[in-house]
C-alpha positions in Angstrom: 0.0 0.0 0.0 1.5 3.3 -1.0 1.2 6.5 1.0 0.2 9.8 -0.6 2.0 11.9 2.0 5.4 12.7 0.8 6.5 15.3 3.3 5.3 17.3 6.3 4.4 20.1 4.0 1.6 17.9 2.6 0.0 17.4 6.0 1.0 20.8 7.6 1.0 23.4 4.8 1.6 27.0 5.7 -1.9 28.1 4.5 -4.0 25.9 6.7 -4.4 28.4 9.6 -6.1 30.7 7.1 -8.9 28.1 6.8 -9.4 28.2 10.5 -9.5 31.9 10.6 -12.0 32.0 7.7 -14.2 29.6 9.8 -14.0 32.0 12.7 -15.0 34.9 10.4 -17.8 32.9 8.8 -19.3 32.0 12.2 -19.3 35.5 13.4 -20.4 37.3 10.2 -23.0 34.9 9.0 -24.6 34.4 12.4 -24.9 38.1 13.0 -26.3 38.7 9.5 -28.9 36.1 10.2 -29.6 37.6 13.6 -30.0 41.0 12.1 -32.4 39.7 9.4 -34.4 37.8 12.1 -34.6 41.0 14.1 -35.8 42.9 11.1 -38.6 40.4 10.4 -39.6 40.1 14.1 -39.6 43.9 14.5 -42.0 44.2 11.5 -44.4 41.8 13.2 -44.2 43.7 16.5 -45.1 46.9 14.7 -48.0 45.2 12.9 -49.3 43.7 16.2 -48.9 47.1 17.9 -51.3 48.6 15.5 -53.9 45.8 15.7 -53.6 44.8 19.4 -51.3 47.0 21.5 -51.7 44.8 24.6 -49.8 42.0 22.9 -46.7 44.0 22.1 -44.6 42.7 25.0 -45.4 39.1 24.2 -44.1 39.7 20.6 -40.7 40.9 21.9 -39.6 37.3 22.4 -38.8 36.6 18.7 -36.6 39.7 18.7 -34.6 38.5 21.7 -34.3 35.0 20.2 -33.0 36.5 16.9 -30.4 38.5 18.8 -29.2 35.3 20.6 -28.1 33.9 17.2 -25.2 36.4 17.1 -24.1 35.2 20.5 -24.1 31.6 19.3 -21.8 32.6 16.4 -19.4 34.3 18.8 -19.2 31.3 21.0 -18.4 29.0 18.1 -15.9 31.4 16.8 -14.1 31.5 20.2 -14.1 27.6 20.3 -12.7 27.4 16.7 -10.1 30.1 17.4 -8.8 28.3 20.5 -8.0 25.3 18.4 -5.8 27.2 16.0 -2.2 26.5 16.9 0.7 28.9 16.3 3.7 27.7 14.2 6.6 26.1 15.9 9.2 28.7 16.9 12.2 26.5 16.2 11.5 25.6 12.6 8.5 27.7 11.6 6.4 24.6 10.8 2.7 25.0 11.5 1.1 22.4 13.7 -2.3 22.9 12.2 -3.3 20.1 9.8 -5.4 20.4 6.6 -8.1 18.2 8.2 -8.5 20.6 11.2 -8.4 23.6 8.9 -11.2 22.3 6.6 -13.2 21.0 9.5 -13.1 24.4 11.3 -14.0 26.3 8.1 -17.0 24.0 7.6 -18.0 24.3 11.3 -17.9 28.1 11.0 -20.0 28.1 7.9 -22.5 25.6 9.3 -22.9 27.7 12.5 -23.3 30.9 10.4 
């Protein structure tokens, strides 16, 4: 059985931390854009219910709060992903962050967002 890995540069290329940081950015940006969109839609429903039945306005605030929580979920996932990104080794400059972890963290950030 032959191995496809010929050197450490195949497993630990220099560009893999960029994938992890793109996952962090995707988690924060996409979840906050979704939260802002949800807040916009929920606020329109609060305005519509305020016109028709003003006594139910406080009950309709719950969807706005829940839409705002989406941004916090994205921040939590971004912190978890960022804590797994490892700095390059000082002695030889080789990154300790594999391609697998980079792609997995990018996909996790995009899925969260």
